[in-house]
C-alpha positions in Angstrom: -9.0 12.5 -24.2 -7.0 9.6 -25.6 -7.5 10.8 -29.2 -6.1 14.2 -28.3 -3.2 12.5 -26.5 -2.3 10.5 -29.6 -2.1 13.8 -31.6 0.6 15.1 -29.1 2.4 11.7 -28.8 5.9 13.1 -29.1 5.3 15.7 -26.3 3.8 13.1 -24.0 6.5 10.4 -24.4 8.4 11.8 -21.5 5.4 11.6 -19.0 3.5 8.6 -20.3 5.1 6.3 -17.7 3.8 8.5 -14.9 0.3 8.7 -16.4 0.3 4.9 -16.6 1.5 4.7 -13.0 -1.5 6.9 -12.0 -3.8 4.6 -13.8 -2.3 1.6 -11.9 -2.6 3.5 -8.6 -6.3 4.0 -9.3 -6.7 0.3 -10.0 -4.9 -0.5 -6.7 -6.5 1.9 -4.4 -10.2 1.9 -5.3 -12.8 -0.7 -6.3 -14.0 0.4 -9.7 -17.4 -0.3 -11.4 -17.0 -2.6 -14.4 -18.1 0.1 -16.9 -15.5 2.5 -15.5 -12.9 -0.2 -15.5 -13.6 -1.0 -19.2 -13.1 2.7 -20.1 -9.9 2.9 -18.1 -8.7 -0.3 -19.7 -9.1 1.0 -23.2 -7.4 4.2 -22.3 -4.6 2.3 -20.7 -4.1 0.1 -23.7 -3.8 3.2 -25.9 -1.1 4.5 -23.6 0.7 1.2 -23.6 0.7 1.2 -27.4 2.9 4.3 -27.3 5.5 2.7 -24.9 8.7 1.1 -26.0 10.6 -1.6 -24.0 12.8 1.0 -22.3 9.7 2.9 -21.1 8.1 -0.3 -19.8 11.2 -1.2 -17.9 11.5 2.2 -16.3 7.8 2.0 -15.4 8.3 -1.3 -13.8 11.2 0.2 -11.8 9.3 3.1 -10.4 6.2 1.1 -9.3 5.9 -0.2 -5.8 5.8 -3.9 -5.4 2.1 -4.1 -4.8 1.4 -2.1 -7.9 3.8 -4.2 -10.0 1.5 -7.2 -9.7 -1.4 -5.2 -10.9 0.6 -3.8 -13.8 1.9 -7.3 -14.8 -1.7 -8.7 -15.0 -2.9 -5.7 -17.0 0.2 -6.0 -19.3 -0.4 -9.7 -19.9 -4.0 -9.1 -21.0 -2.7 -6.2 -23.2 0.0 -8.3 -24.9 -2.3 -11.3 -25.3 -5.3 -9.5 -26.8 -4.4 -6.0 -27.9 -0.7 -5.7 -28.8 0.1 -5.6 -32.5 2.3 -8.6 -33.3 3.0 -7.9 -37.0 0.6 -10.4 -38.5 -3.1 -10.9 -38.9 
């Protein structure tokens, strides 16, 4: 699914915030098995790679306060371990 989403990246840019918000809602509302959570994490990191700063700021604005904390913790892990920083 994520591979096919990357092919249509330009079409999905307008809705990627809402897709990420749905992922965050799934994290907040349900206790997930570790294997399911790992799959969702890798999918979520692929979606975060397609976001720019404006998209992340608007996503942070539309999330309720309880979901913002979940998003912040996920984004910290993403930026620490998965985000491309421009050097190897």
